[in-house]
N, C-alpha and C positions, 0 to 999 in steps of 0.2 A: 575136759575136752568135749566138744560137741559130738553128737552121734554121726557116724559115717553114713550119709544118705546115698551117695553116688554108687557105692559098691553094692548096695542092697536094692537099688531101684532099677528095674528093667527099662532099657531104652535111654537111660540118662547118660550113659557113657562115662568113662573115667572111673578112677577109684580114689580121688582126693576126698578128704573129709569135708563136711559141711563147714566152710570157712566163715569166720567172723569178719565183718567189715566195719569200718567206722560209720558207714551210712545206714546200717541196719540196727534198729533198736530191738530190744528183747521181744516186744510184742509182735513186730514184723517177723522176726526170726521164728517165733512160736507159730504164727499163722502159716508161714511157708512150710515149716516142718510138718504141721498137721495136714496141709493140703497135699504135700508129697505122699505122706503115709496113706491118706484116704484114696488117692488116685493111683496108687501103686498097682501096676499090672494092667491098667486100662489101655485100650488101643489109642494110638496117637490121633487117628482121624476122629474117633469118638470124643476125645478131649477137645480137639479144635472145634468140632461142631458145637459142643456145649459152650465153649468160650465165645464163639461168634454169636450164638443165640443170646447169651447174657449181655454182650456188648450191644446187640441190636435193641434189646429191651431197655438198657440204660439210655441209649440214644433217644429212643421214643419217649422216655420219661424225662428227658433233659438232664439226666444224671451222669452221663458219660464224661469222664475227666481225662482228656489226653495228657495233660501235664502230670497227673498222678500215675498214669501208665508209664510215661517216660521216666518218672522218678523211681518207680518200681524196677524198671529195666536197669537203671543205673545202679540201684542197690543190689540187685541180684546178680548182675553181670559178672562181677569178680568171682562168684562161686561156680561159674560155668566154664566148661571147656571152650576153646575158640569156636569149635563147630556148634556147640549148643548156643553160644552167644550169637552167632550169625543167624541161626534158626530163629532165636527169639526176636532179633532185630527185624527179620523178615515178617514174622508174625505180627509184631507191633505195628509195622507199617501197614499191613493188611487190615488190622483192626481199626486203625485211624481212618483208613480210606473206605471202609465198608459202609 
């Protein structure tokens, strides 16, 4: 069984295990797990600031992929609580419009 990330990650909410989905390949799962572990304990505003900066740089370089962001959201969404999913959808809309 996969590692229980939600119960060990501050601010993630919920205690459900890191669920497998049919849309998530092992490389994506490993990438997400590492990202969660590396950013554990970081302030939400700090993470959002960094994310918006990365998206801004990708847009300037012509490398921003809104479809990829949407695909990521669809893949990760089933692992989140309804509240987390709603927050992610709001964040993705903001990223696309920034």
